[in-house]
PyMOL commands that place a pseudoatom at each C-alpha (Angstrom):
pseudoatom trace, name=CA, resn=UNK, resi=1, chain=A, elem=C, hetatm=0, pos=[0.019, -0.029, 0.012]
pseudoatom trace, name=CA, resn=UNK, resi=2, chain=A, elem=C, hetatm=0, pos=[1.420, 3.435, -0.934]
pseudoatom trace, name=CA, resn=UNK, resi=3, chain=A, elem=C, hetatm=0, pos=[2.122, 5.928, 1.861]
pseudoatom trace, name=CA, resn=UNK, resi=4, chain=A, elem=C, hetatm=0, pos=[-0.688, 8.210, 0.721]
pseudoatom trace, name=CA, resn=UNK, resi=5, chain=A, elem=C, hetatm=0, pos=[-3.247, 5.366, 0.683]
pseudoatom trace, name=CA, resn=UNK, resi=6, chain=A, elem=C, hetatm=0, pos=[-2.067, 4.202, 4.113]
pseudoatom trace, name=CA, resn=UNK, resi=7, chain=A, elem=C, hetatm=0, pos=[-2.524, 7.710, 5.424]
pseudoatom trace, name=CA, resn=UNK, resi=8, chain=A, elem=C, hetatm=0, pos=[-5.984, 8.016, 3.915]
pseudoatom trace, name=CA, resn=UNK, resi=9, chain=A, elem=C, hetatm=0, pos=[-6.892, 4.775, 5.715]
pseudoatom trace, name=CA, resn=UNK, resi=10, chain=A, elem=C, hetatm=0, pos=[-5.633, 6.345, 8.972]
pseudoatom trace, name=CA, resn=UNK, resi=11, chain=A, elem=C, hetatm=0, pos=[-2.539, 4.188, 9.208]
pseudoatom trace, name=CA, resn=UNK, resi=12, chain=A, elem=C, hetatm=0, pos=[0.582, 5.367, 10.910]
pseudoatom trace, name=CA, resn=UNK, resi=13, chain=A, elem=C, hetatm=0, pos=[4.194, 5.693, 9.984]
pseudoatom trace, name=CA, resn=UNK, resi=14, chain=A, elem=C, hetatm=0, pos=[7.078, 4.980, 12.302]
pseudoatom trace, name=CA, resn=UNK, resi=15, chain=A, elem=C, hetatm=0, pos=[10.367, 6.864, 12.125]
pseudoatom trace, name=CA, resn=UNK, resi=16, chain=A, elem=C, hetatm=0, pos=[13.533, 5.150, 13.228]
pseudoatom trace, name=CA, resn=UNK, resi=17, chain=A, elem=C, hetatm=0, pos=[16.440, 7.148, 14.403]
pseudoatom trace, name=CA, resn=UNK, resi=18, chain=A, elem=C, hetatm=0, pos=[19.676, 6.878, 12.512]
pseudoatom trace, name=CA, resn=UNK, resi=19, chain=A, elem=C, hetatm=0, pos=[22.765, 5.495, 14.154]
pseudoatom trace, name=CA, resn=UNK, resi=20, chain=A, elem=C, hetatm=0, pos=[24.272, 8.929, 14.402]
pseudoatom trace, name=CA, resn=UNK, resi=21, chain=A, elem=C, hetatm=0, pos=[21.302, 10.203, 16.421]
pseudoatom trace, name=CA, resn=UNK, resi=22, chain=A, elem=C, hetatm=0, pos=[22.306, 8.168, 19.468]
pseudoatom trace, name=CA, resn=UNK, resi=23, chain=A, elem=C, hetatm=0, pos=[25.675, 9.921, 19.751]
pseudoatom trace, name=CA, resn=UNK, resi=24, chain=A, elem=C, hetatm=0, pos=[24.703, 13.495, 18.930]
pseudoatom trace, name=CA, resn=UNK, resi=25, chain=A, elem=C, hetatm=0, pos=[23.056, 15.593, 21.605]
pseudoatom trace, name=CA, resn=UNK, resi=26, chain=A, elem=C, hetatm=0, pos=[19.878, 16.875, 19.918]
pseudoatom trace, name=CA, resn=UNK, resi=27, chain=A, elem=C, hetatm=0, pos=[18.200, 20.080, 21.089]
pseudoatom trace, name=CA, resn=UNK, resi=28, chain=A, elem=C, hetatm=0, pos=[14.978, 19.250, 19.157]
pseudoatom trace, name=CA, resn=UNK, resi=29, chain=A, elem=C, hetatm=0, pos=[13.444, 15.979, 18.086]
pseudoatom trace, name=CA, resn=UNK, resi=30, chain=A, elem=C, hetatm=0, pos=[11.594, 17.562, 15.129]
pseudoatom trace, name=CA, resn=UNK, resi=31, chain=A, elem=C, hetatm=0, pos=[12.028, 20.729, 13.130]
pseudoatom trace, name=CA, resn=UNK, resi=32, chain=A, elem=C, hetatm=0, pos=[9.008, 21.947, 11.142]
pseudoatom trace, name=CA, resn=UNK, resi=33, chain=A, elem=C, hetatm=0, pos=[9.812, 23.698, 7.855]
pseudoatom trace, name=CA, resn=UNK, resi=34, chain=A, elem=C, hetatm=0, pos=[6.783, 25.347, 6.163]
pseudoatom trace, name=CA, resn=UNK, resi=35, chain=A, elem=C, hetatm=0, pos=[5.431, 28.441, 4.421]
pseudoatom trace, name=CA, resn=UNK, resi=36, chain=A, elem=C, hetatm=0, pos=[3.545, 30.215, 7.206]
pseudoatom trace, name=CA, resn=UNK, resi=37, chain=A, elem=C, hetatm=0, pos=[0.947, 31.920, 5.015]
pseudoatom trace, name=CA, resn=UNK, resi=38, chain=A, elem=C, hetatm=0, pos=[-0.138, 28.571, 3.579]
pseudoatom trace, name=CA, resn=UNK, resi=39, chain=A, elem=C, hetatm=0, pos=[-0.310, 26.280, 6.551]
pseudoatom trace, name=CA, resn=UNK, resi=40, chain=A, elem=C, hetatm=0, pos=[0.613, 27.914, 9.905]
pseudoatom trace, name=CA, resn=UNK, resi=41, chain=A, elem=C, hetatm=0, pos=[-2.921, 28.408, 11.197]
pseudoatom trace, name=CA, resn=UNK, resi=42, chain=A, elem=C, hetatm=0, pos=[-4.247, 25.235, 9.584]
pseudoatom trace, name=CA, resn=UNK, resi=43, chain=A, elem=C, hetatm=0, pos=[-2.264, 22.041, 9.299]
pseudoatom trace, name=CA, resn=UNK, resi=44, chain=A, elem=C, hetatm=0, pos=[0.880, 23.102, 11.140]
pseudoatom trace, name=CA, resn=UNK, resi=45, chain=A, elem=C, hetatm=0, pos=[-0.983, 24.114, 14.281]
pseudoatom trace, name=CA, resn=UNK, resi=46, chain=A, elem=C, hetatm=0, pos=[-2.619, 20.658, 14.418]
pseudoatom trace, name=CA, resn=UNK, resi=47, chain=A, elem=C, hetatm=0, pos=[0.641, 18.796, 13.649]
pseudoatom trace, name=CA, resn=UNK, resi=48, chain=A, elem=C, hetatm=0, pos=[2.550, 20.799, 16.247]
pseudoatom trace, name=CA, resn=UNK, resi=49, chain=A, elem=C, hetatm=0, pos=[-0.114, 20.133, 18.875]
pseudoatom trace, name=CA, resn=UNK, resi=50, chain=A, elem=C, hetatm=0, pos=[-0.125, 16.385, 18.149]
pseudoatom trace, name=CA, resn=UNK, resi=51, chain=A, elem=C, hetatm=0, pos=[3.691, 16.173, 18.354]
pseudoatom trace, name=CA, resn=UNK, resi=52, chain=A, elem=C, hetatm=0, pos=[3.696, 18.210, 21.566]
pseudoatom trace, name=CA, resn=UNK, resi=53, chain=A, elem=C, hetatm=0, pos=[0.992, 16.021, 23.073]
pseudoatom trace, name=CA, resn=UNK, resi=54, chain=A, elem=C, hetatm=0, pos=[3.219, 12.974, 22.507]
pseudoatom trace, name=CA, resn=UNK, resi=55, chain=A, elem=C, hetatm=0, pos=[6.109, 14.678, 24.273]
pseudoatom trace, name=CA, resn=UNK, resi=56, chain=A, elem=C, hetatm=0, pos=[8.105, 15.244, 21.092]
pseudoatom trace, name=CA, resn=UNK, resi=57, chain=A, elem=C, hetatm=0, pos=[10.254, 18.386, 21.338]
pseudoatom trace, name=CA, resn=UNK, resi=58, chain=A, elem=C, hetatm=0, pos=[9.335, 20.204, 18.147]
pseudoatom trace, name=CA, resn=UNK, resi=59, chain=A, elem=C, hetatm=0, pos=[10.875, 23.447, 16.856]
pseudoatom trace, name=CA, resn=UNK, resi=60, chain=A, elem=C, hetatm=0, pos=[8.530, 25.909, 15.187]
pseudoatom trace, name=CA, resn=UNK, resi=61, chain=A, elem=C, hetatm=0, pos=[9.568, 29.428, 14.172]
pseudoatom trace, name=CA, resn=UNK, resi=62, chain=A, elem=C, hetatm=0, pos=[6.686, 31.311, 15.788]
pseudoatom trace, name=CA, resn=UNK, resi=63, chain=A, elem=C, hetatm=0, pos=[8.665, 34.211, 17.200]
pseudoatom trace, name=CA, resn=UNK, resi=64, chain=A, elem=C, hetatm=0, pos=[11.540, 34.780, 14.833]
pseudoatom trace, name=CA, resn=UNK, resi=65, chain=A, elem=C, hetatm=0, pos=[11.990, 38.079, 13.077]
pseudoatom trace, name=CA, resn=UNK, resi=66, chain=A, elem=C, hetatm=0, pos=[11.770, 37.607, 9.316]
pseudoatom trace, name=CA, resn=UNK, resi=67, chain=A, elem=C, hetatm=0, pos=[14.441, 39.118, 7.128]
pseudoatom trace, name=CA, resn=UNK, resi=68, chain=A, elem=C, hetatm=0, pos=[16.386, 38.508, 3.986]
pseudoatom trace, name=CA, resn=UNK, resi=69, chain=A, elem=C, hetatm=0, pos=[18.650, 35.909, 5.544]
pseudoatom trace, name=CA, resn=UNK, resi=70, chain=A, elem=C, hetatm=0, pos=[18.054, 33.075, 7.942]
pseudoatom trace, name=CA, resn=UNK, resi=71, chain=A, elem=C, hetatm=0, pos=[18.947, 34.053, 11.524]
pseudoatom trace, name=CA, resn=UNK, resi=72, chain=A, elem=C, hetatm=0, pos=[21.689, 32.380, 13.461]
pseudoatom trace, name=CA, resn=UNK, resi=73, chain=A, elem=C, hetatm=0, pos=[19.049, 31.153, 15.924]
pseudoatom trace, name=CA, resn=UNK, resi=74, chain=A, elem=C, hetatm=0, pos=[17.239, 29.303, 13.135]
pseudoatom trace, name=CA, resn=UNK, resi=75, chain=A, elem=C, hetatm=0, pos=[20.469, 27.797, 11.787]
pseudoatom trace, name=CA, resn=UNK, resi=76, chain=A, elem=C, hetatm=0, pos=[21.270, 26.550, 15.286]
pseudoatom trace, name=CA, resn=UNK, resi=77, chain=A, elem=C, hetatm=0, pos=[17.801, 24.986, 15.586]
pseudoatom trace, name=CA, resn=UNK, resi=78, chain=A, elem=C, hetatm=0, pos=[18.254, 23.197, 12.238]
pseudoatom trace, name=CA, resn=UNK, resi=79, chain=A, elem=C, hetatm=0, pos=[21.694, 21.892, 13.254]
pseudoatom trace, name=CA, resn=UNK, resi=80, chain=A, elem=C, hetatm=0, pos=[20.285, 20.631, 16.511]
pseudoatom trace, name=CA, resn=UNK, resi=81, chain=A, elem=C, hetatm=0, pos=[17.222, 18.823, 15.190]
pseudoatom trace, name=CA, resn=UNK, resi=82, chain=A, elem=C, hetatm=0, pos=[17.048, 15.059, 14.563]
pseudoatom trace, name=CA, resn=UNK, resi=83, chain=A, elem=C, hetatm=0, pos=[14.136, 15.003, 12.141]
pseudoatom trace, name=CA, resn=UNK, resi=84, chain=A, elem=C, hetatm=0, pos=[12.919, 17.557, 9.615]
pseudoatom trace, name=CA, resn=UNK, resi=85, chain=A, elem=C, hetatm=0, pos=[9.284, 17.609, 8.470]
pseudoatom trace, name=CA, resn=UNK, resi=86, chain=A, elem=C, hetatm=0, pos=[9.281, 19.777, 5.353]
pseudoatom trace, name=CA, resn=UNK, resi=87, chain=A, elem=C, hetatm=0, pos=[5.723, 20.792, 4.490]
pseudoatom trace, name=CA, resn=UNK, resi=88, chain=A, elem=C, hetatm=0, pos=[5.805, 21.679, 0.775]
pseudoatom trace, name=CA, resn=UNK, resi=89, chain=A, elem=C, hetatm=0, pos=[2.737, 23.793, -0.003]
pseudoatom trace, name=CA, resn=UNK, resi=90, chain=A, elem=C, hetatm=0, pos=[1.854, 25.767, -3.109]
pseudoatom trace, name=CA, resn=UNK, resi=91, chain=A, elem=C, hetatm=0, pos=[3.647, 28.973, -2.005]
pseudoatom trace, name=CA, resn=UNK, resi=92, chain=A, elem=C, hetatm=0, pos=[6.642, 27.285, -0.286]
pseudoatom trace, name=CA, resn=UNK, resi=93, chain=A, elem=C, hetatm=0, pos=[8.888, 28.062, -3.284]
pseudoatom trace, name=CA, resn=UNK, resi=94, chain=A, elem=C, hetatm=0, pos=[7.833, 31.723, -3.281]
pseudoatom trace, name=CA, resn=UNK, resi=95, chain=A, elem=C, hetatm=0, pos=[9.892, 32.245, -0.072]
pseudoatom trace, name=CA, resn=UNK, resi=96, chain=A, elem=C, hetatm=0, pos=[13.666, 32.668, -0.276]
pseudoatom trace, name=CA, resn=UNK, resi=97, chain=A, elem=C, hetatm=0, pos=[13.617, 32.095, 3.493]
pseudoatom trace, name=CA, resn=UNK, resi=98, chain=A, elem=C, hetatm=0, pos=[11.964, 28.668, 3.040]
pseudoatom trace, name=CA, resn=UNK, resi=99, chain=A, elem=C, hetatm=0, pos=[14.308, 27.756, 0.207]
pseudoatom trace, name=CA, resn=UNK, resi=100, chain=A, elem=C, hetatm=0, pos=[17.434, 28.730, 2.161]
pseudoatom trace, name=CA, resn=UNK, resi=101, chain=A, elem=C, hetatm=0, pos=[16.070, 26.757, 5.084]
pseudoatom trace, name=CA, resn=UNK, resi=102, chain=A, elem=C, hetatm=0, pos=[15.671, 23.759, 2.786]
pseudoatom trace, name=CA, resn=UNK, resi=103, chain=A, elem=C, hetatm=0, pos=[19.288, 24.119, 1.602]
pseudoatom trace, name=CA, resn=UNK, resi=104, chain=A, elem=C, hetatm=0, pos=[20.480, 24.027, 5.229]
pseudoatom trace, name=CA, resn=UNK, resi=105, chain=A, elem=C, hetatm=0, pos=[18.237, 21.026, 5.990]
pseudoatom trace, name=CA, resn=UNK, resi=106, chain=A, elem=C, hetatm=0, pos=[19.627, 19.091, 3.055]
pseudoatom trace, name=CA, resn=UNK, resi=107, chain=A, elem=C, hetatm=0, pos=[23.189, 20.041, 3.989]
pseudoatom trace, name=CA, resn=UNK, resi=108, chain=A, elem=C, hetatm=0, pos=[22.559, 18.625, 7.487]
pseudoatom trace, name=CA, resn=UNK, resi=109, chain=A, elem=C, hetatm=0, pos=[21.095, 15.437, 6.034]
pseudoatom trace, name=CA, resn=UNK, resi=110, chain=A, elem=C, hetatm=0, pos=[24.252, 14.945, 3.979]
pseudoatom trace, name=CA, resn=UNK, resi=111, chain=A, elem=C, hetatm=0, pos=[26.760, 15.672, 6.766]
pseudoatom trace, name=CA, resn=UNK, resi=112, chain=A, elem=C, hetatm=0, pos=[25.034, 14.405, 9.948]
pseudoatom trace, name=CA, resn=UNK, resi=113, chain=A, elem=C, hetatm=0, pos=[22.495, 12.027, 8.406]
pseudoatom trace, name=CA, resn=UNK, resi=114, chain=A, elem=C, hetatm=0, pos=[19.425, 13.626, 9.951]
pseudoatom trace, name=CA, resn=UNK, resi=115, chain=A, elem=C, hetatm=0, pos=[16.063, 12.426, 8.721]
pseudoatom trace, name=CA, resn=UNK, resi=116, chain=A, elem=C, hetatm=0, pos=[14.094, 14.503, 6.159]
pseudoatom trace, name=CA, resn=UNK, resi=117, chain=A, elem=C, hetatm=0, pos=[10.419, 13.726, 5.775]
pseudoatom trace, name=CA, resn=UNK, resi=118, chain=A, elem=C, hetatm=0, pos=[8.683, 15.723, 3.053]
pseudoatom trace, name=CA, resn=UNK, resi=119, chain=A, elem=C, hetatm=0, pos=[4.961, 16.315, 3.284]
pseudoatom trace, name=CA, resn=UNK, resi=120, chain=A, elem=C, hetatm=0, pos=[3.336, 17.431, 0.049]
pseudoatom trace, name=CA, resn=UNK, resi=121, chain=A, elem=C, hetatm=0, pos=[0.487, 19.662, 1.182]
pseudoatom trace, name=CA, resn=UNK, resi=122, chain=A, elem=C, hetatm=0, pos=[-1.982, 20.090, -1.681]
pseudoatom trace, name=CA, resn=UNK, resi=123, chain=A, elem=C, hetatm=0, pos=[0.878, 19.830, -4.245]
pseudoatom trace, name=CA, resn=UNK, resi=124, chain=A, elem=C, hetatm=0, pos=[2.057, 16.899, -6.349]
pseudoatom trace, name=CA, resn=UNK, resi=125, chain=A, elem=C, hetatm=0, pos=[5.661, 15.728, -5.776]
pseudoatom trace, name=CA, resn=UNK, resi=126, chain=A, elem=C, hetatm=0, pos=[6.312, 15.945, -9.510]
pseudoatom trace, name=CA, resn=UNK, resi=127, chain=A, elem=C, hetatm=0, pos=[5.222, 19.595, -9.468]
pseudoatom trace, name=CA, resn=UNK, resi=128, chain=A, elem=C, hetatm=0, pos=[7.743, 20.264, -6.725]
pseudoatom trace, name=CA, resn=UNK, resi=129, chain=A, elem=C, hetatm=0, pos=[10.410, 18.283, -8.582]
pseudoatom trace, name=CA, resn=UNK, resi=130, chain=A, elem=C, hetatm=0, pos=[9.900, 20.194, -11.837]
pseudoatom trace, name=CA, resn=UNK, resi=131, chain=A, elem=C, hetatm=0, pos=[8.455, 23.486, -10.446]
pseudoatom trace, name=CA, resn=UNK, resi=132, chain=A, elem=C, hetatm=0, pos=[5.141, 23.032, -12.350]
pseudoatom trace, name=CA, resn=UNK, resi=133, chain=A, elem=C, hetatm=0, pos=[1.541, 24.091, -11.757]
pseudoatom trace, name=CA, resn=UNK, resi=134, chain=A, elem=C, hetatm=0, pos=[0.836, 26.413, -8.745]
pseudoatom trace, name=CA, resn=UNK, resi=135, chain=A, elem=C, hetatm=0, pos=[4.144, 25.379, -7.135]
pseudoatom trace, name=CA, resn=UNK, resi=136, chain=A, elem=C, hetatm=0, pos=[5.966, 26.471, -10.323]
pseudoatom trace, name=CA, resn=UNK, resi=137, chain=A, elem=C, hetatm=0, pos=[4.057, 29.745, -10.411]
pseudoatom trace, name=CA, resn=UNK, resi=138, chain=A, elem=C, hetatm=0, pos=[5.332, 30.508, -6.907]
pseudoatom trace, name=CA, resn=UNK, resi=139, chain=A, elem=C, hetatm=0, pos=[8.862, 29.578, -7.893]
pseudoatom trace, name=CA, resn=UNK, resi=140, chain=A, elem=C, hetatm=0, pos=[8.635, 31.900, -10.911]
pseudoatom trace, name=CA, resn=UNK, resi=141, chain=A, elem=C, hetatm=0, pos=[7.988, 34.815, -8.479]
pseudoatom trace, name=CA, resn=UNK, resi=142, chain=A, elem=C, hetatm=0, pos=[11.142, 34.045, -6.539]
pseudoatom trace, name=CA, resn=UNK, resi=143, chain=A, elem=C, hetatm=0, pos=[13.082, 33.583, -9.808]
pseudoatom trace, name=CA, resn=UNK, resi=144, chain=A, elem=C, hetatm=0, pos=[12.045, 37.096, -10.831]
pseudoatom trace, name=CA, resn=UNK, resi=145, chain=A, elem=C, hetatm=0, pos=[13.223, 38.534, -7.487]
pseudoatom trace, name=CA, resn=UNK, resi=146, chain=A, elem=C, hetatm=0, pos=[16.553, 36.697, -7.628]
pseudoatom trace, name=CA, resn=UNK, resi=147, chain=A, elem=C, hetatm=0, pos=[17.171, 36.689, -11.402]
pseudoatom trace, name=CA, resn=UNK, resi=148, chain=A, elem=C, hetatm=0, pos=[20.639, 38.130, -10.970]
pseudoatom trace, name=CA, resn=UNK, resi=149, chain=A, elem=C, hetatm=0, pos=[21.695, 35.299, -8.598]
pseudoatom trace, name=CA, resn=UNK, resi=150, chain=A, elem=C, hetatm=0, pos=[21.828, 32.333, -11.014]
pseudoatom trace, name=CA, resn=UNK, resi=151, chain=A, elem=C, hetatm=0, pos=[23.898, 30.264, -8.541]
pseudoatom trace, name=CA, resn=UNK, resi=152, chain=A, elem=C, hetatm=0, pos=[21.253, 30.598, -5.790]
pseudoatom trace, name=CA, resn=UNK, resi=153, chain=A, elem=C, hetatm=0, pos=[18.443, 29.785, -8.216]
pseudoatom trace, name=CA, resn=UNK, resi=154, chain=A, elem=C, hetatm=0, pos=[20.266, 26.638, -9.384]
pseudoatom trace, name=CA, resn=UNK, resi=155, chain=A, elem=C, hetatm=0, pos=[20.836, 25.532, -5.788]
pseudoatom trace, name=CA, resn=UNK, resi=156, chain=A, elem=C, hetatm=0, pos=[17.172, 26.036, -4.925]
pseudoatom trace, name=CA, resn=UNK, resi=157, chain=A, elem=C, hetatm=0, pos=[15.984, 24.089, -7.983]
pseudoatom trace, name=CA, resn=UNK, resi=158, chain=A, elem=C, hetatm=0, pos=[18.343, 21.246, -7.144]
pseudoatom trace, name=CA, resn=UNK, resi=159, chain=A, elem=C, hetatm=0, pos=[17.136, 21.200, -3.517]
pseudoatom trace, name=CA, resn=UNK, resi=160, chain=A, elem=C, hetatm=0, pos=[13.469, 21.086, -4.595]
pseudoatom trace, name=CA, resn=UNK, resi=161, chain=A, elem=C, hetatm=0, pos=[14.197, 18.233, -6.998]
pseudoatom trace, name=CA, resn=UNK, resi=162, chain=A, elem=C, hetatm=0, pos=[16.097, 16.368, -4.264]
pseudoatom trace, name=CA, resn=UNK, resi=163, chain=A, elem=C, hetatm=0, pos=[13.452, 16.704, -1.570]
pseudoatom trace, name=CA, resn=UNK, resi=164, chain=A, elem=C, hetatm=0, pos=[10.706, 15.734, -4.048]
pseudoatom trace, name=CA, resn=UNK, resi=165, chain=A, elem=C, hetatm=0, pos=[12.545, 12.484, -4.652]
pseudoatom trace, name=CA, resn=UNK, resi=166, chain=A, elem=C, hetatm=0, pos=[12.544, 11.496, -0.979]
pseudoatom trace, name=CA, resn=UNK, resi=167, chain=A, elem=C, hetatm=0, pos=[9.854, 9.125, 0.254]
pseudoatom trace, name=CA, resn=UNK, resi=168, chain=A, elem=C, hetatm=0, pos=[7.190, 11.275, 1.913]
pseudoatom trace, name=CA, resn=UNK, resi=169, chain=A, elem=C, hetatm=0, pos=[3.482, 11.827, 2.331]
pseudoatom trace, name=CA, resn=UNK, resi=170, chain=A, elem=C, hetatm=0, pos=[0.832, 13.547, 0.259]
pseudoatom trace, name=CA, resn=UNK, resi=171, chain=A, elem=C, hetatm=0, pos=[-2.022, 15.465, 1.847]
pseudoatom trace, name=CA, resn=UNK, resi=172, chain=A, elem=C, hetatm=0, pos=[-4.284, 16.539, -1.014]
pseudoatom trace, name=CA, resn=UNK, resi=173, chain=A, elem=C, hetatm=0, pos=[-7.424, 18.520, -1.524]
pseudoatom trace, name=CA, resn=UNK, resi=174, chain=A, elem=C, hetatm=0, pos=[-10.471, 17.012, -0.003]
pseudoatom trace, name=CA, resn=UNK, resi=175, chain=A, elem=C, hetatm=0, pos=[-8.465, 14.734, 2.300]
pseudoatom trace, name=CA, resn=UNK, resi=176, chain=A, elem=C, hetatm=0, pos=[-9.569, 14.840, 5.882]
pseudoatom trace, name=CA, resn=UNK, resi=177, chain=A, elem=C, hetatm=0, pos=[-6.588, 16.346, 7.722]
pseudoatom trace, name=CA, resn=UNK, resi=178, chain=A, elem=C, hetatm=0, pos=[-7.693, 14.803, 11.018]
pseudoatom trace, name=CA, resn=UNK, resi=179, chain=A, elem=C, hetatm=0, pos=[-7.168, 11.341, 9.533]
pseudoatom trace, name=CA, resn=UNK, resi=180, chain=A, elem=C, hetatm=0, pos=[-3.621, 12.268, 8.493]
pseudoatom trace, name=CA, resn=UNK, resi=181, chain=A, elem=C, hetatm=0, pos=[-1.204, 11.230, 11.180]
pseudoatom trace, name=CA, resn=UNK, resi=182, chain=A, elem=C, hetatm=0, pos=[2.438, 10.445, 11.551]
pseudoatom trace, name=CA, resn=UNK, resi=183, chain=A, elem=C, hetatm=0, pos=[3.090, 8.029, 14.327]
pseudoatom trace, name=CA, resn=UNK, resi=184, chain=A, elem=C, hetatm=0, pos=[6.459, 8.391, 15.974]
pseudoatom trace, name=CA, resn=UNK, resi=185, chain=A, elem=C, hetatm=0, pos=[5.930, 5.480, 18.400]
pseudoatom trace, name=CA, resn=UNK, resi=186, chain=A, elem=C, hetatm=0, pos=[8.821, 3.352, 17.122]
pseudoatom trace, name=CA, resn=UNK, resi=187, chain=A, elem=C, hetatm=0, pos=[11.082, 6.382, 17.024]
pseudoatom trace, name=CA, resn=UNK, resi=188, chain=A, elem=C, hetatm=0, pos=[10.251, 7.719, 20.462]
pseudoatom trace, name=CA, resn=UNK, resi=189, chain=A, elem=C, hetatm=0, pos=[10.802, 4.294, 22.024]
pseudoatom trace, name=CA, resn=UNK, resi=190, chain=A, elem=C, hetatm=0, pos=[14.352, 4.266, 20.639]
pseudoatom trace, name=CA, resn=UNK, resi=191, chain=A, elem=C, hetatm=0, pos=[15.325, 7.749, 21.990]
for i in range(1, 191): cmd.bond("trace and resi %d" % i, "trace and resi %d" % (i + 1))
show_as sticks, trace
zoom trace
């Protein structure tokens, strides 16, 4: 059964910690990466509450000052998180902040072997991979703003392609969000 069908049926998914997680002192179990305007007051608030209820130390950027560059505080939170849940929504790629955050997350995955779990929120993974449909329209807006920085645009495109190729979950239109759940039981027992 595919992960999206399992989720529609209300099944759960267990995350297992990597071998490196037992030796590194983590400051957060989970780091949530998302486009606030799309999902903060909807899905993210429910996901954060569910993780918190299970005693999972989850980082969410509720009180950070937004700017052109990611703050040192946010970089430290990314470095110190064991698992990243990247919620890719239709306007995620319109934010240079989100895209830079994704670059840092993928860098951590490569160097420290942290876990990256993409969640495709009302977008198709292939649209993320190829920047098509509404996800592509959002990326076009960021391309226009950063047209002079070809290196950065190339890095962002590669990061989106990479994260879209990871095994993840799809939460589409019309799907009951209350039935969508990620069970961390197996993972929390191994902490």
